[in-house]
N, C-alpha and C positions, 0 to 999 in steps of 0.2 A: 390239569392241576385243579384240585378242589380247595377253595379258600374257606376256612372255618373260623368262626368266632365262638369263644367259650363264655358262657354266663355262669358266674359262681366260681371264678378262677382261683379263689383262695381256699375253697373247700377241698376236702380230701378227694372227692370225685373229680372236681375241676382239675386239680393237679395231676390226677391219674390220666385223665383224657389228654392233657397237654403232653405228658410223657409218651403216651401211646401214639399221638398224632405226629410227634417229632420222629418216631421210628417208621412212619409210613411215607415212602417216597412220593406218593401221588397227592399228599396233603400239604397245605401251607396254612399256618396259623396267622390270622390277620389281626386278631384282637381278643382281649379278654375284659369282660365287664365285672367290676367289683363295686362295693358300696362307696359312694363319694367320701365317706368318713374313714374308709379303710386305710391302714398304714401301708398296704400293698400297692396303692395307687402310685403309678410311676415306676414300679418295679418291672424289670424284664420278665416276660412270661417263662422263658427258659430257666432263669435263675430261681423264679418262684417255685418251679417244680423240681429244683435240684439238678438242673442240667446247665449246659453252657448258655450264654446269652445269645438270643436270636434277633435282637434289634426290634422287638415288638413289646410294648409295655402294657401292663394292666391299666385300665382307666375307669374312672367313675362316671364318664360321659358316654352315653349310648351312641352319640354321633361318631365319636372317635373309635369306640370299641367295635362297632358293627360295620364301619366303613370298609368296603372292599370284600366283604364276606359273601359267599355264595349260599351258605347254610349256617344256622346257629344251633349250638348244642347247649341246653340249659339243664344244670343240676344244682339249682340254687335252693331257695326256700319258698313255700307257698305264698308268703307275703309279697313276693316279688313277681308272681306269675302274671297278674293282670297287666302290670307295666311292661313286662317282657313281651307278652302277646301283642299289646298295642304297638310297641316299637317295631316288632317284626311285620305286623300288618301294614303299618305306615310305609315300610321300606320294601314290602312284597318279598320278604325273606322267608324261605322254608325254615321250620324250626323243629328240632328234636327235643322233646321234654321228658326228663326222667325224674322230675321232682315228685315226691309222694306226699300223701296227706292232703290232697286237694279236696275242697268242699264240692257239694253238688253244684253250687253256683259257679265255681271255677271250672268244673267239668262242662257246664253249659257255655262258659266263655271259650273253652277250647273248641266246642262245636261251632260257635259263631266265627272264631278266627279261621277255622277250617273251611268255611264258605268263601274265604278270601285268599288264603294261602295254603300250601301243604303243611299239615301239622302231624307229626309222628309222636304218639304218646305211648309210653309203656311204664308201668310201675316197677318193672325189673327188666333190664336190658340183657340179662344173661340168656344165651341161647338154650342152655340146659334147663333153666327154670321154666322157660316157655314150653319146652318139651314136656316137663313135669305136668304142666297145666293140661296139655293134651292127653297125657296118660291118665290123669285124675278124672277127666271127663269120661274117657273110655271105660275106666274101671267102675265108676259110679253108674254108668249106663248098664253095664253087665250085672252088677251086684244089686242095684235097686235100693230103694229107701229102707229095706229091712236091715241093711248094714249101716250102723251108726258112722257118722263122718266127723272127724276131729282134725283141725288144722293147727299145727304148732309152728310158730316162727321164733327164731333166736337171733338176736342182733346185739351189737355193741351197746354199752351203757348210755351212749349219747343220743341214740335214735329217739326221735320225738313221737312218732305215731305208733299206735298199737291198737289193734293188730296192724301189721305192715300192709302196705298196698298190695304186695304180692300175695300175702295170705288171703286177703279178701278176694283177689282174683281167682285163687285156687278154690275157695269156697264157692264162688260163682260158677266155676267149671263143674264142680260136683252137682250143684243145683241144675245146671244145664243138662248134664248127663242123665240125671234122674228124670228130668222132665216135669218135676214138681218142686215148688218152693216151700221149704220149711222155715221155721224161725231161726234167727242167728243167736247163739248163746255165746256171749263174749265174756270169758272168764267165769269162774264159779266161786261162790261164796258160801259160807255156812248158812244153812237154812234154805238153799235154793231147791233142794229136793231132787228127785229123779229127773234125768234129762228128758226133754219132750221128744216124742217120736217124730222122726223126719227132720229134726233140727241139725244144723251144722254148727259144731262147737269150735271156738277159737281160743287159743292160749298163746301168750307172748312172754318170752323171757328176754331180759335186757341185762347183759353182764359183760364185763371185760372188753376185749377188743374183737369180739366175734364179728366177722364180715357179714355173714348171712347164712342161715340154714332154715329150710322149710320142709315140713313133713306133712304128709296126708295119711291119716289112719282111717281105714275102713274096716270096722269090726262087726262080725255077725256071730251067730251061734256056733261055737266051737272053732272059729278060725278068724284070722285078721290079716289084712294086707297093708303093708307100710311102703310108701313111696317117699324117698328122701333125696333132697338136693342140697349140697353144701358148696359154698364158695370160699376158697382159701385166699384169693387175691382179687382186689377190686379191678385189676386189669381185665377180668372177665366182663364186667359191666362197661368199661371203657371201650373195649373192642366191639362189643355189641352196639354201643352208641355210634361209633365210627362207621360200622357197617350200615346202620340205619341212615346216617348222614349221606353216605354214598348213594344208597338206594333212593332216598327222598329227593335228592338234587335233580331238578328238571321235571319233576312230576307236577301235575295240575293241582289246584286247590282240592282239599279233602282231608278227612281225618283217617290216619293210617296207624297201624300197630304191628306188633311182631308177627301176628298171623299172616298179615298181608305180605310182609317181607319174606317170611319163610316159605310161603306158598309159591313165591317166584323162584325159589331155589338159590 
């Protein structure tokens, strides 16, 4: 039995992970961390996610929320990342982090924490999206910098970061495939002029309740290749995070990601 604690239990992803975990017979929810000021503090996690009560309540106290956990899953906000890493390092708890919009300093903090505990980070926990990243790298390697690269991400109107973390990872895959780094062109405005040769362009749309859509467009003389991944249900992210938690439990300190897990099969 794998004991899990959820960080950000009141968020849409937190609730989705709770529901997914309740459907897995080898998992047990041990706690859920929320803001101390949250009205959800003291609410049963099952009821918080629209299920039956399970006798485990959300808490604003890390000591209570993380007690008895074997691994932590965090889908909160970047403002909380430093404190969450510190709490996990202090308790020697493996942590799976799906929070996007982290700064370079916070990425460095992930690396430091990974020297002490197992840290699994992915900007997108979808298995399909990570396959898209591999395909984008392979396509860019074959087509070369002569093919312009544009990355489009579409998300719900409440998403805070743009481009999305996944869009930036797709752009990085294109750069890695080409073997040469061009400038990043984020959005286009009147007066920007022609795109720069070798650039990777990014565009973001935020509207409605779109869960997530990412496209990689590689366009050359007389032809173009489009690779598209769409998510229709957040359960895809939750199941990926749970798979990551299972994979991470029992591993030694280090920073891991989807490539590491998928390489294991």
